[in-house]
Backbone as CSV, one residue per row, in Angstrom:
resi,resn,N_x,N_y,N_z,CA_x,CA_y,CA_z,C_x,C_y,C_z
1,MET,0.841,-1.193,0.000,0.000,0.000,0.000,0.874,1.241,0.000
2,SER,0.457,2.241,-0.769,1.229,3.478,-0.851,1.275,4.189,0.488
3,ALA,2.451,4.796,0.779,2.588,5.580,2.001,1.714,6.817,1.954
4,LEU,1.227,7.171,0.739,0.391,8.349,0.577,-1.092,7.999,0.533
5,ASP,-1.449,6.809,0.979,-2.863,6.437,0.987,-3.623,7.439,1.859
6,PRO,-4.574,8.201,1.273,-5.260,9.249,2.044,-6.002,8.723,3.261
7,ILE,-6.596,7.559,3.146,-7.364,7.008,4.265,-6.449,6.759,5.455
8,ASP,-5.299,6.147,5.203,-4.388,5.850,6.304,-3.787,7.120,6.898
9,LEU,-3.485,8.088,6.047,-2.905,9.330,6.557,-3.898,10.099,7.424
10,LEU,-5.171,10.081,7.042,-6.166,10.854,7.780,-6.703,10.099,8.989
11,PHE,-6.935,8.797,8.823,-7.622,8.038,9.872,-6.736,7.039,10.622
12,GLY,-5.557,6.767,10.124,-4.719,5.742,10.729,-4.458,5.980,12.212
13,GLY,-4.650,4.927,13.005,-4.374,5.008,14.431,-5.494,5.586,15.274
14,MET,-6.569,6.065,14.642,-7.676,6.620,15.419,-8.439,5.504,16.131
15,ASP,-8.867,5.762,17.352,-9.613,4.767,18.113,-10.996,4.524,17.516
16,GLN,-11.586,5.561,16.917,-12.899,5.390,16.302,-12.945,6.167,15.001
17,LEU,-13.732,5.659,14.059,-13.762,6.224,12.712,-15.094,6.868,12.388
18,GLY,-15.895,7.140,13.409,-17.179,7.773,13.200,-17.779,8.179,14.525
19,PRO,-18.918,8.871,14.494,-19.567,9.290,15.738,-19.965,8.097,16.595
20,GLY,-19.941,8.300,17.906,-20.364,7.245,18.818,-19.333,6.996,19.894
21,GLY,-19.609,6.012,20.709,-18.710,5.661,21.790,-19.204,4.402,22.460
22,ASP,-18.422,3.880,23.368,-18.791,2.635,24.031,-20.133,2.741,24.750
23,ALA,-20.402,3.889,25.375,-21.661,4.042,26.102,-22.855,3.900,25.167
24,HIS,-22.744,4.433,23.948,-23.849,4.351,22.989,-23.994,2.931,22.455
25,THR,-22.867,2.288,22.198,-22.902,0.895,21.748,-23.572,0.012,22.794
26,LEU,-23.157,0.146,24.037,-23.681,-0.712,25.097,-25.140,-0.399,25.409
27,ASP,-25.528,0.859,25.263,-26.931,1.208,25.481,-27.808,0.532,24.432
28,ALA,-27.371,0.565,23.169,-28.126,-0.117,22.118,-28.169,-1.624,22.369
29,LEU,-27.048,-2.199,22.777,-26.998,-3.632,23.073,-27.983,-4.002,24.171
30,ARG,-28.022,-3.211,25.247,-28.912,-3.510,26.375,-30.384,-3.433,25.996
31,ARG,-30.696,-2.720,24.938,-32.091,-2.583,24.541,-32.608,-3.791,23.771
32,LEU,-31.722,-4.708,23.390,-32.167,-5.939,22.734,-32.813,-6.846,23.773
33,PRO,-33.805,-7.635,23.372,-34.535,-8.464,24.345,-33.758,-9.659,24.872
34,VAL,-32.650,-10.016,24.230,-31.782,-11.081,24.739,-30.358,-10.551,24.775
35,GLN,-29.502,-11.185,25.578,-28.133,-10.733,25.745,-27.109,-11.844,25.534
36,LYS,-27.535,-12.965,24.997,-26.623,-14.068,24.697,-26.768,-14.414,23.227
37,PHE,-25.631,-14.506,22.535,-25.638,-14.744,21.104,-24.554,-15.751,20.742
38,GLY,-24.827,-16.538,19.718,-23.835,-17.479,19.234,-22.875,-16.789,18.278
39,VAL,-23.285,-16.655,17.026,-22.438,-16.042,16.007,-22.707,-14.538,15.955
40,ILE,-21.653,-13.745,16.201,-21.747,-12.287,16.179,-20.796,-11.770,15.102
41,VAL,-21.315,-10.902,14.232,-20.510,-10.323,13.162,-20.605,-8.805,13.235
42,ASP,-19.439,-8.133,13.233,-19.379,-6.672,13.177,-19.009,-6.303,11.747
43,ALA,-19.992,-5.801,10.995,-19.817,-5.517,9.568,-19.278,-4.109,9.365
44,GLY,-18.154,-4.005,8.668,-17.517,-2.706,8.482,-16.961,-2.187,9.787
45,CYS,-16.159,-3.006,10.439,-15.724,-2.745,11.812,-14.742,-1.603,11.943
46,GLY,-14.028,-1.235,10.852,-12.996,-0.218,10.959,-11.911,-0.656,11.934
47,THR,-11.462,0.254,12.793,-10.440,-0.101,13.776,-11.036,-0.766,15.014
48,GLY,-12.354,-0.937,15.022,-12.974,-1.843,15.981,-13.262,-1.335,17.371
49,ARG,-13.481,-0.034,17.522,-13.850,0.458,18.850,-15.056,-0.293,19.391
50,GLN,-16.105,-0.422,18.578,-17.320,-1.114,19.022,-17.121,-2.633,19.067
51,THR,-16.223,-3.163,18.257,-15.929,-4.594,18.295,-15.420,-4.986,19.676
52,LEU,-14.467,-4.208,20.176,-13.892,-4.485,21.490,-14.941,-4.312,22.584
53,SER,-15.783,-3.305,22.444,-16.831,-3.062,23.431,-17.791,-4.238,23.502
54,LEU,-18.205,-4.747,22.345,-19.119,-5.892,22.305,-18.454,-7.149,22.866
55,ALA,-17.199,-7.373,22.498,-16.492,-8.566,22.965,-16.363,-8.557,24.485
56,ARG,-16.029,-7.407,25.051,-15.916,-7.304,26.508,-17.270,-7.549,27.182
57,ALA,-18.298,-6.908,26.650,-19.615,-6.976,27.288,-20.219,-8.363,27.217
58,LEU,-20.022,-9.059,26.098,-20.690,-10.335,25.876,-19.806,-11.539,26.198
59,GLY,-18.487,-11.341,26.238,-17.589,-12.455,26.510,-17.664,-13.533,25.450
60,THR,-18.000,-13.125,24.248,-18.205,-14.039,23.126,-17.372,-13.573,21.945
61,VAL,-16.928,-14.507,21.119,-16.146,-14.152,19.934,-16.958,-13.246,19.022
62,VAL,-16.330,-12.156,18.581,-16.928,-11.257,17.605,-16.109,-11.349,16.325
63,HIS,-16.789,-11.652,15.224,-16.131,-11.714,13.921,-16.155,-10.311,13.313
64,ALA,-14.981,-9.718,13.134,-14.856,-8.340,12.663,-14.518,-8.334,11.177
65,VAL,-15.401,-7.725,10.388,-15.275,-7.730,8.934,-14.974,-6.320,8.430
66,ASP,-13.921,-6.179,7.615,-13.642,-4.893,6.987,-12.822,-5.123,5.721
67,ALA,-12.981,-4.222,4.751,-12.264,-4.349,3.488,-10.920,-3.640,3.508
68,HIS,-10.612,-2.918,4.587,-9.358,-2.161,4.669,-8.423,-2.849,5.653
69,ALA,-7.439,-3.548,5.133,-6.550,-4.368,5.958,-5.846,-3.608,7.081
70,PRO,-5.355,-2.377,6.858,-4.690,-1.671,7.964,-5.601,-1.441,9.170
71,PHE,-6.890,-1.229,8.940,-7.815,-1.071,10.061,-7.889,-2.360,10.871
72,LEU,-7.934,-3.495,10.177,-8.004,-4.782,10.871,-6.723,-5.053,11.656
73,ALA,-5.596,-4.630,11.105,-4.335,-4.791,11.831,-4.356,-3.976,13.118
74,ASP,-4.899,-2.750,13.043,-5.042,-1.925,14.248,-5.938,-2.617,15.270
75,LEU,-7.061,-3.138,14.796,-7.994,-3.821,15.688,-7.338,-5.008,16.371
76,THR,-6.614,-5.805,15.619,-5.964,-6.984,16.190,-4.969,-6.585,17.276
77,ARG,-4.200,-5.533,17.019,-3.240,-5.062,18.027,-3.965,-4.566,19.282
78,ARG,-5.049,-3.839,19.094,-5.808,-3.312,20.233,-6.420,-4.443,21.061
79,ALA,-6.946,-5.438,20.365,-7.557,-6.564,21.065,-6.523,-7.319,21.901
80,GLU,-5.363,-7.541,21.331,-4.300,-8.234,22.070,-3.843,-7.403,23.267
81,ALA,-3.699,-6.098,23.062,-3.254,-5.227,24.151,-4.277,-5.182,25.278
82,ALA,-5.559,-5.327,24.921,-6.621,-5.292,25.923,-6.840,-6.647,26.587
83,GLY,-6.112,-7.661,26.152,-6.248,-8.993,26.735,-7.458,-9.756,26.265
84,ILE,-8.040,-9.326,25.127,-9.214,-10.030,24.602,-9.000,-10.459,23.152
85,GLY,-7.741,-10.692,22.805,-7.448,-11.133,21.449,-8.173,-12.407,21.074
86,HIS,-8.422,-13.268,22.069,-9.104,-14.537,21.801,-10.579,-14.342,21.485
87,LEU,-11.103,-13.129,21.727,-12.519,-12.866,21.478,-12.772,-12.094,20.186
88,VAL,-11.705,-11.786,19.447,-11.848,-11.010,18.218,-11.186,-11.755,17.065
89,ARG,-11.943,-11.979,16.003,-11.404,-12.625,14.810,-11.617,-11.691,13.625
90,ALA,-10.527,-11.274,13.023,-10.566,-10.309,11.928,-10.704,-11.028,10.588
91,HIS,-11.555,-10.457,9.719,-11.794,-11.032,8.385,-11.664,-9.925,7.353
92,HIS,-10.654,-10.034,6.493,-10.430,-9.041,5.441,-11.320,-9.403,4.256
93,MET,-12.471,-8.736,4.156,-13.434,-9.076,3.111,-14.458,-7.962,2.961
94,ASP,-15.216,-8.026,1.883,-16.263,-7.050,1.624,-17.512,-7.411,2.422
95,MET,-18.199,-6.398,2.923,-19.416,-6.643,3.711,-20.488,-7.378,2.922
96,LYS,-20.530,-7.164,1.615,-21.570,-7.817,0.815,-21.379,-9.324,0.739
97,ASP,-20.185,-9.807,1.085,-19.894,-11.241,1.023,-20.153,-11.953,2.349
98,ILE,-20.679,-11.250,3.317,-20.916,-11.842,4.637,-21.776,-13.105,4.572
99,PRO,-22.886,-13.139,3.829,-23.706,-14.366,3.825,-22.971,-15.607,3.344
100,ALA,-21.991,-15.438,2.480,-21.253,-16.601,1.971,-20.323,-17.193,3.017
101,VAL,-19.917,-16.376,3.985,-18.955,-16.812,5.000,-19.636,-17.095,6.337
102,PHE,-20.677,-16.344,6.642,-21.400,-16.483,7.918,-22.892,-16.675,7.622
103,PRO,-23.311,-17.894,7.328,-24.693,-18.110,6.900,-25.717,-18.200,8.022
104,ALA,-25.306,-18.146,9.272,-26.263,-18.309,10.375,-25.877,-17.392,11.533
105,ILE,-26.126,-16.094,11.356,-25.717,-15.073,12.325,-26.823,-14.852,13.357
106,ASP,-26.417,-14.736,14.624,-27.376,-14.422,15.688,-27.472,-12.923,15.950
107,LEU,-26.349,-12.212,15.800,-26.327,-10.767,15.971,-25.377,-10.162,14.950
108,LEU,-25.930,-9.342,14.061,-25.102,-8.592,13.127,-25.080,-7.142,13.587
109,TRP,-23.882,-6.608,13.778,-23.695,-5.249,14.257,-22.982,-4.445,13.182
110,SER,-23.400,-3.199,12.981,-22.704,-2.369,11.998,-22.908,-0.903,12.355
111,GLU,-21.820,-0.227,12.729,-21.895,1.192,13.096,-21.290,2.057,11.996
112,GLY,-22.147,2.857,11.365,-21.691,3.844,10.397,-21.040,3.276,9.156
113,ALA,-21.379,2.038,8.779,-20.705,1.418,7.635,-21.652,0.963,6.533
114,ALA,-22.918,0.741,6.847,-23.846,0.185,5.856,-23.972,1.071,4.627
115,TYR,-23.817,2.394,4.808,-23.982,3.326,3.694,-23.075,2.979,2.516
116,SER,-21.916,2.358,2.795,-20.925,2.124,1.743,-21.437,1.165,0.673
117,ILE,-22.427,0.322,1.022,-23.064,-0.528,0.008,-24.557,-0.207,-0.100
118,GLY,-24.979,0.883,0.556,-26.379,1.286,0.531,-27.136,0.655,1.683
119,PHE,-27.806,1.474,2.488,-28.502,0.977,3.677,-29.503,-0.130,3.334
120,GLY,-30.374,0.133,2.370,-31.363,-0.875,1.993,-30.729,-2.121,1.425
121,ASN,-29.725,-1.954,0.570,-29.032,-3.100,-0.004,-28.338,-3.916,1.080
122,ALA,-27.703,-3.221,2.038,-27.013,-3.919,3.123,-27.995,-4.768,3.930
123,LEU,-29.137,-4.189,4.288,-30.112,-4.943,5.077,-30.624,-6.148,4.306
124,THR,-30.847,-5.981,3.025,-31.338,-7.095,2.211,-30.290,-8.198,2.089
125,VAL,-29.049,-7.817,1.811,-27.960,-8.797,1.682,-27.763,-9.541,2.993
126,TRP,-27.688,-8.813,4.093,-27.418,-9.436,5.387,-28.588,-10.274,5.890
127,ALA,-29.805,-9.939,5.487,-30.977,-10.689,5.951,-30.856,-12.172,5.626
128,ALA,-30.239,-12.465,4.495,-30.093,-13.866,4.091,-29.219,-14.657,5.047
129,ALA,-28.404,-13.963,5.849,-27.460,-14.647,6.737,-27.900,-14.653,8.193
130,ILE,-28.962,-13.935,8.527,-29.380,-13.809,9.927,-30.446,-14.852,10.247
131,ARG,-30.224,-15.592,11.310,-31.177,-16.630,11.714,-32.560,-16.035,11.993
132,GLY,-33.579,-16.862,11.827,-34.903,-16.433,12.239,-34.895,-16.080,13.714
133,GLY,-35.396,-14.888,14.050,-35.357,-14.415,15.420,-34.062,-13.724,15.786
134,GLY,-33.084,-13.735,14.865,-31.813,-13.074,15.113,-31.936,-11.566,14.968
135,PHE,-30.861,-10.861,15.279,-30.915,-9.406,15.373,-29.879,-8.725,14.488
136,ALA,-30.223,-7.510,14.088,-29.270,-6.620,13.423,-29.370,-5.268,14.108
137,VAL,-28.225,-4.704,14.456,-28.170,-3.354,15.019,-27.281,-2.549,14.085
138,VAL,-27.890,-1.591,13.410,-27.202,-0.870,12.343,-27.371,0.627,12.569
139,SER,-26.273,1.377,12.614,-26.396,2.830,12.701,-26.240,3.422,11.311
140,GLU,-27.079,4.411,11.031,-27.153,4.986,9.686,-27.341,6.493,9.769
141,LEU,-26.604,7.224,8.944,-26.770,8.665,8.863,-28.160,8.961,8.304
142,SER,-28.934,9.751,9.025,-30.349,9.947,8.691,-30.741,11.417,8.837
143,TRP,-31.664,11.854,7.994,-32.236,13.186,8.154,-33.138,13.199,9.375
144,LEU,-32.965,14.197,10.225,-33.802,14.348,11.410,-34.800,15.487,11.247
145,SER,-34.694,16.205,10.144,-35.573,17.339,9.869,-36.072,17.261,8.435
146,ASP,-37.315,17.666,8.224,-37.857,17.735,6.866,-37.367,18.987,6.141
147,ARG,-36.762,19.902,6.885,-36.310,21.157,6.298,-34.872,21.467,6.722
148,PRO,-33.927,20.642,6.287,-32.520,20.936,6.618,-32.054,22.177,5.884
149,SER,-30.978,22.759,6.352,-30.432,23.953,5.724,-29.983,23.654,4.293
150,ASP,-29.947,24.706,3.470,-29.461,24.539,2.096,-28.020,24.036,2.101
151,ASP,-27.253,24.499,3.093,-25.857,24.084,3.220,-25.763,22.565,3.372
152,ALA,-26.578,22.017,4.280,-26.557,20.576,4.527,-27.062,19.807,3.314
153,ARG,-28.146,20.271,2.713,-28.697,19.584,1.533,-27.684,19.558,0.388
154,THR,-27.023,20.682,0.182,-26.049,20.755,-0.909,-24.880,19.810,-0.660
155,PHE,-24.376,19.801,0.571,-23.229,18.941,0.888,-23.591,17.470,0.710
156,PHE,-24.716,17.042,1.274,-25.044,15.622,1.240,-25.633,15.166,-0.092
157,ALA,-26.044,16.117,-0.933,-26.454,15.739,-2.291,-25.293,15.104,-3.027
158,SER,-24.076,15.502,-2.632,-22.874,14.913,-3.210,-22.270,13.844,-2.301
159,ALA,-22.173,14.142,-0.986,-21.488,13.248,-0.057,-22.282,11.982,0.234
160,TYR,-23.600,12.107,0.340,-24.430,10.935,0.620,-25.849,11.161,0.095
161,PRO,-26.021,11.067,-1.231,-27.338,11.324,-1.821,-28.409,10.335,-1.387
162,GLY,-28.002,9.183,-0.861,-28.967,8.172,-0.433,-29.489,8.354,0.973
163,MET,-29.100,9.432,1.657,-29.559,9.628,3.033,-31.064,9.845,3.061
164,ARG,-31.733,9.182,4.051,-33.183,9.257,4.162,-33.589,9.605,5.590
165,THR,-34.868,9.841,5.780,-35.399,10.106,7.111,-35.517,8.809,7.902
166,ILE,-35.743,8.931,9.204,-35.927,7.753,10.051,-37.136,6.947,9.581
167,ASP,-38.230,7.608,9.290,-39.426,6.892,8.842,-39.166,6.130,7.546
168,ALA,-38.440,6.748,6.624,-38.128,6.072,5.359,-37.240,4.861,5.603
169,ASN,-36.281,4.995,6.509,-35.407,3.853,6.807,-36.144,2.745,7.540
170,ARG,-37.088,3.102,8.385,-37.912,2.079,9.040,-38.686,1.285,7.985
171,ALA,-39.209,1.973,6.988,-39.956,1.298,5.918,-39.036,0.385,5.110
172,ILE,-37.803,0.840,4.882,-36.827,0.026,4.159,-36.524,-1.251,4.947
173,ALA,-36.333,-1.116,6.254,-36.051,-2.287,7.088,-37.223,-3.263,7.077
174,ASP,-38.420,-2.732,7.154,-39.616,-3.584,7.120,-39.694,-4.348,5.798
175,ALA,-39.427,-3.660,4.702,-39.484,-4.304,3.390,-38.402,-5.361,3.226
176,ALA,-37.284,-5.206,3.957,-36.184,-6.174,3.872,-36.396,-7.377,4.794
177,GLY,-37.515,-7.387,5.546,-37.839,-8.554,6.360,-37.494,-8.453,7.822
178,TYR,-37.411,-7.220,8.338,-37.093,-7.030,9.749,-38.256,-6.344,10.468
179,ALA,-38.387,-6.645,11.742,-39.216,-5.846,12.624,-38.320,-4.797,13.268
180,VAL,-38.779,-3.547,13.272,-38.006,-2.478,13.899,-38.374,-2.430,15.376
181,LEU,-37.445,-2.828,16.238,-37.696,-2.850,17.675,-37.607,-1.463,18.283
182,ALA,-36.676,-0.657,17.794,-36.480,0.694,18.337,-35.505,1.438,17.446
183,THR,-35.515,2.755,17.589,-34.473,3.593,16.991,-33.899,4.470,18.095
184,GLU,-32.648,4.839,17.937,-31.974,5.654,18.953,-30.995,6.592,18.260
185,THR,-31.198,7.882,18.433,-30.365,8.882,17.773,-29.192,9.274,18.661
186,LEU,-27.999,9.255,18.098,-26.822,9.668,18.856,-26.882,11.162,19.144
187,PRO,-26.466,11.590,20.321,-26.419,13.026,20.620,-25.308,13.699,19.819
188,ARG,-25.423,15.010,19.638,-24.418,15.745,18.868,-23.021,15.615,19.475
189,ALA,-22.958,15.513,20.803,-21.649,15.391,21.456,-20.905,14.146,20.995
190,ALA,-21.639,13.116,20.572,-21.014,11.871,20.135,-20.251,12.042,18.821
191,TRP,-20.550,13.109,18.094,-19.803,13.398,16.869,-18.455,14.042,17.177
192,VAL,-18.387,14.740,18.292,-17.200,15.535,18.607,-16.191,14.738,19.413
193,THR,-16.621,14.220,20.558,-15.716,13.498,21.457,-15.146,12.256,20.774
194,GLY,-13.855,12.195,20.655,-13.199,11.026,20.093,-13.226,10.942,18.584
195,TYR,-14.001,11.820,17.927,-14.071,11.753,16.456,-13.685,13.091,15.829
196,TYR,-14.601,14.039,15.714,-14.244,15.312,15.101,-13.148,16.030,15.872
197,ALA,-13.122,15.878,17.200,-12.082,16.533,17.997,-10.694,16.023,17.629
198,VAL,-10.619,14.785,17.174,-9.346,14.191,16.736,-9.132,14.423,15.247
199,LEU,-10.207,14.301,14.477,-10.107,14.352,13.019,-9.818,15.759,12.492
200,ALA,-10.415,16.781,13.098,-10.273,18.147,12.580,-8.816,18.608,12.523
201,PRO,-8.035,18.476,13.607,-6.639,18.910,13.500,-5.829,18.079,12.515
202,ARG,-6.149,16.826,12.364,-5.464,15.999,11.369,-5.752,16.535,9.963
203,ALA,-7.034,16.822,9.709,-7.413,17.311,8.382,-6.769,18.660,8.094
204,ARG,-6.731,19.538,9.086,-6.094,20.847,8.875,-4.609,20.682,8.547
205,ALA,-3.966,19.753,9.220,-2.538,19.523,8.985,-2.269,18.968,7.588
206,LEU,-3.253,18.237,7.036,-3.070,17.612,5.722,-3.605,18.464,4.578
207,ALA,-4.257,19.582,4.893,-4.876,20.402,3.851,-3.844,20.997,2.892
208,GLY,-2.596,21.107,3.346,-1.534,21.619,2.475,-0.597,20.539,1.959
209,HIS,-1.032,19.282,2.060,-0.185,18.155,1.639,0.128,18.241,0.141
210,PRO,1.342,17.861,-0.272,1.694,17.938,-1.697,0.908,16.986,-2.592
211,ASP,0.365,15.912,-2.037,-0.399,14.955,-2.841,-1.841,15.440,-2.983
212,ALA,-2.330,15.546,-4.209,-3.657,16.107,-4.471,-4.773,15.276,-3.852
213,SER,-4.629,13.959,-3.857,-5.692,13.108,-3.314,-5.793,13.260,-1.798
214,VAL,-4.663,13.457,-1.149,-4.656,13.681,0.301,-5.294,15.036,0.612
215,ARG,-4.905,16.064,-0.150,-5.508,17.388,0.054,-7.016,17.343,-0.133
216,ALA,-7.465,16.635,-1.152,-8.895,16.587,-1.450,-9.672,15.951,-0.305
217,MET,-9.161,14.855,0.250,-9.851,14.201,1.357,-9.836,15.080,2.596
218,ALA,-8.731,15.747,2.854,-8.647,16.636,4.013,-9.628,17.792,3.884
219,GLU,-9.702,18.392,2.695,-10.612,19.515,2.479,-12.069,19.088,2.580
220,GLU,-12.386,17.921,2.055,-13.754,17.405,2.157,-14.125,17.157,3.616
221,THR,-13.177,16.655,4.388,-13.420,16.410,5.807,-13.680,17.718,6.551
222,LEU,-12.885,18.738,6.283,-13.087,20.031,6.927,-14.424,20.638,6.532
223,ARG,-14.821,20.460,5.280,-16.130,20.936,4.830,-17.239,20.205,5.572
224,GLU,-17.095,18.907,5.739,-18.091,18.113,6.474,-18.254,18.636,7.899
225,ILE,-17.150,18.931,8.543,-17.205,19.417,9.927,-17.870,20.794,9.985
226,GLN,-17.592,21.645,9.013,-18.240,22.955,8.956,-19.745,22.821,8.799
227,VAL,-20.176,21.926,7.938,-21.608,21.701,7.732,-22.253,21.222,9.022
228,PHE,-21.585,20.316,9.720,-22.102,19.813,10.992,-22.280,20.953,11.987
229,GLU,-21.296,21.805,12.091,-21.339,22.897,13.066,-22.462,23.889,12.779
230,ARG,-22.863,23.993,11.512,-23.870,24.981,11.119,-25.282,24.409,10.997
231,SER,-25.410,23.099,11.065,-26.687,22.482,10.676,-27.571,22.063,11.835
232,GLY,-27.147,22.337,13.066,-28.006,22.014,14.202,-28.387,20.546,14.240
233,ASP,-29.673,20.288,14.384,-30.163,18.913,14.491,-30.788,18.414,13.197
234,ALA,-30.312,18.903,12.071,-30.907,18.528,10.789,-30.661,17.065,10.428
235,TYR,-29.558,16.508,10.902,-29.234,15.113,10.588,-28.443,14.530,11.747
236,GLY,-28.335,13.211,11.767,-27.574,12.552,12.816,-27.455,11.072,12.533
237,TYR,-26.662,10.408,13.349,-26.576,8.950,13.256,-27.656,8.333,14.132
238,VAL,-28.336,7.349,13.572,-29.444,6.699,14.251,-29.190,5.195,14.297
239,PHE,-29.297,4.618,15.486,-29.267,3.167,15.612,-30.644,2.623,15.248
240,TYR,-30.662,1.625,14.376,-31.886,0.885,14.053,-31.731,-0.509,14.647
241,LEU,-32.552,-0.821,15.633,-32.518,-2.119,16.299,-33.567,-3.007,15.642
242,LEU,-33.093,-4.058,14.986,-33.937,-4.858,14.099,-33.925,-6.330,14.488
243,GLN,-35.033,-7.014,14.166,-35.112,-8.452,14.413,-35.747,-9.146,13.220
244,ARG,-35.135,-10.253,12.821,-35.705,-11.084,11.755,-36.877,-11.883,12.317
245,ALA,-37.845,-12.150,11.464,-38.994,-12.930,11.880,-38.538,-14.307,12.346
246,ALA,-39.191,-14.809,13.398,-38.752,-16.060,14.040,-38.815,-17.244,13.065
247,GLY,-39.724,-17.226,12.122,-39.864,-18.377,11.230,-38.970,-18.332,10.007
248,VAL,-38.174,-17.276,9.885,-37.325,-17.112,8.710,-36.111,-18.038,8.829
249,ARG,-35.768,-18.685,7.721,-34.580,-19.540,7.678,-33.448,-18.783,7.018
250,SER,-32.257,-18.822,7.623,-31.096,-18.213,7.002,-30.625,-19.086,5.834
251,ALA,-29.812,-18.497,4.972,-29.353,-19.227,3.797,-28.180,-20.118,4.167
252,VAL,-28.462,-21.260,4.775,-27.407,-22.182,5.213,-26.886,-22.980,4.038
């Protein structure tokens, strides 16, 4: 991999790669009606902040899936340093291939990653691998207002044109074969602590980088943070707590 890989330069070594924190992960976990699971998969785990949180809380192996190998290497090192390496298994693969590798999942977890293959597409693909009565907990960037600022609309028309409202995402989950147990919106502080507070100075430092691709990612990141600061509660990350119908058979 090139030493100038923009993703590694901007995000490498960060404890978390998106809004949230252990308290939010564990709160969503506690809201599920059961707390014991066989096969657990963290889809799009990144450097695995939530992977480690789930492994500690459940004392069960968590299969961590990501397409970016350096993130998985970070996760593996963190798990070993935390003394829970035996509870984390890293898989370098695309999230869309999860059903082929894990055909009978009891809990599928995904924080801030489903968008990369489309929220609706992700739920449909993963549904084939989740046991009847099994669960999916997926956080998704969602519109919280019917009238967001022009600034926010313009930015996300390019950055994430597929973003929808909570009601629209609930309908998508229902159509994909899930019951929506609850939704939970992350507070604005969850975007700053551990994420934007770390990311902003990194992006500013890279904004003058000689490599054009690095500069472009840094500038886009700074623009994203500016939009967040100006947009109030127009959008946010929302946990969707989902359950497959008990009579559904996974694709074994």
